[in-house]
C-alpha positions in Angstrom: -4.3 15.1 9.5 -5.1 13.0 6.0 -3.6 15.7 3.9 0.1 16.2 5.7 0.0 12.1 5.6 -0.5 12.3 1.4 1.9 15.0 1.2 4.4 13.4 3.7 4.1 10.8 1.1 5.0 12.5 -1.8 7.8 13.5 1.0 9.7 10.7 1.6 9.3 9.5 -2.2 10.7 12.7 -3.6 13.6 12.9 -0.5 14.7 8.9 -1.6 12.9 7.5 0.6 14.4 9.7 4.1 13.7 8.2 7.1 14.9 11.3 9.2 12.6 14.1 7.1 10.2 12.1 7.1 10.1 10.8 10.9 10.2 14.2 11.8 6.9 15.4 9.4 4.9 12.1 11.0 6.4 13.6 14.8 4.5 16.7 13.5 1.8 15.6 12.7 1.2 13.0 15.5 1.5 15.9 18.1 -1.4 17.6 16.1 -3.4 15.6 16.0 -3.0 14.4 19.4 -3.0 17.7 20.6 -6.5 18.2 18.9 -8.0 15.2 20.3 -6.8 16.6 23.7 -8.4 19.4 23.3 -11.4 18.2 22.4 -10.8 16.1 25.5 -11.2 18.4 28.1 -13.6 20.8 26.4 -16.6 17.7 26.5 -15.6 15.6 29.1 -17.7 15.5 32.8 -14.5 17.6 34.1 -15.7 20.6 31.6 -18.8 20.9 32.9 -17.4 21.9 37.1 -17.5 24.8 37.7 -16.1 26.9 40.9 -17.0 29.8 42.4 -14.8 33.1 40.9 -12.7 35.4 43.2 -15.5 38.1 42.8 -15.0 40.6 46.7 -18.9 41.9 47.1 -19.9 41.1 43.8 -24.2 40.2 44.1 -24.5 37.6 41.9 -21.9 34.2 42.0 -19.5 34.6 38.9 -18.0 31.2 38.2 -15.1 30.7 35.7 -15.1 26.9 33.5 -12.6 25.4 35.3 -11.4 22.3 32.9 -11.5 24.7 29.9 -10.2 28.1 30.3 -6.2 28.1 30.0 -5.6 24.8 28.9 -7.7 24.9 26.0 -6.6 27.7 24.9 -2.8 26.0 25.3 -3.5 23.3 23.7 -5.2 25.2 20.5 -2.0 27.2 20.5 0.1 24.3 20.8 -1.9 22.5 17.8 -1.6 25.6 16.0 2.3 25.7 16.0 2.5 22.2 15.3 0.0 22.2 12.6 2.0 25.4 11.2 5.2 24.1 11.1 3.9 20.4 10.4 3.0 22.5 6.5 5.6 24.4 6.1 8.3 21.4 7.0 6.4 19.4 4.1 6.3 23.2 2.0 10.0 23.7 2.4 10.8 19.3 1.9 8.7 19.6 -1.1 10.6 22.6 -3.4 14.2 21.8 -2.2 13.1 18.0 -3.2 12.1 19.4 -6.3 14.7 22.0 -7.2 17.3 19.0 -7.0 15.5 16.8 -9.7 15.3 19.5 -12.1 16.8 18.5 -15.3 18.3 21.5 -17.1 18.5 19.5 -20.9 14.7 20.3 -21.5 12.4 23.2 -21.8 9.1 21.5 -21.1 10.5 19.8 -18.0 11.8 22.7 -16.5 8.3 24.4 -17.2 6.5 22.1 -15.4 9.3 21.1 -12.6 8.4 25.3 -12.4 4.5 25.0 -12.0 4.8 21.9 -9.8 7.5 24.4 -7.3 4.9 27.4 -7.5 1.7 25.0 -6.6 4.0 23.4 -3.7 4.8 26.6 -2.5 0.8 28.5 -2.8 -0.7 25.4 -0.9 1.5 25.4 1.5 2.0 29.0 2.8 -2.0 28.8 1.9 -3.2 26.1 3.9 -0.3 27.5 6.7 -2.3 31.2 6.8 -5.3 29.5 6.9 -4.5 27.6 10.2 -2.4 30.7 11.4 -5.6 33.1 11.1 -8.4 30.5 11.9 -6.9 28.8 15.4 -6.1 32.3 17.0 -9.3 34.0 16.0 -11.3 30.7 17.4 -8.8 31.0 20.4 -10.0 35.0 20.8 -13.4 33.9 20.3 -13.8 31.7 23.0 -12.1 33.1 25.5 -14.0 36.4 25.1 -17.3 34.0 25.5 -16.1 33.6 28.9 
């Protein structure tokens, strides 16, 4: 959240203080944070320890399933993943777009510097998106396989 906020300030400055673009990115950051907080609350609340009997007809052991953290936790993690990935990609594409728009055609040194900045923005944006895209589903899979 803090890193995304820092990059949002860069988008704000490069886009000539575009309120719509910056507002959308801020809403994505806030949404991902709120969903993450909700997921944490669901996993750590007293409701998370409430268990109901599972419907196992003819089972000798009483199987129990966790009511509060089952599908709801997986759904909140998936929504958080989608919001975070969308936010990272929005920041990346808007930085690339605005950096390309600010290129000066006459200076070779400036061209090299802008090219480096573009490559840096794309690399960091894709790296964080790939990390988010792989870490969240993996945690959902590991969490669901334990229950």
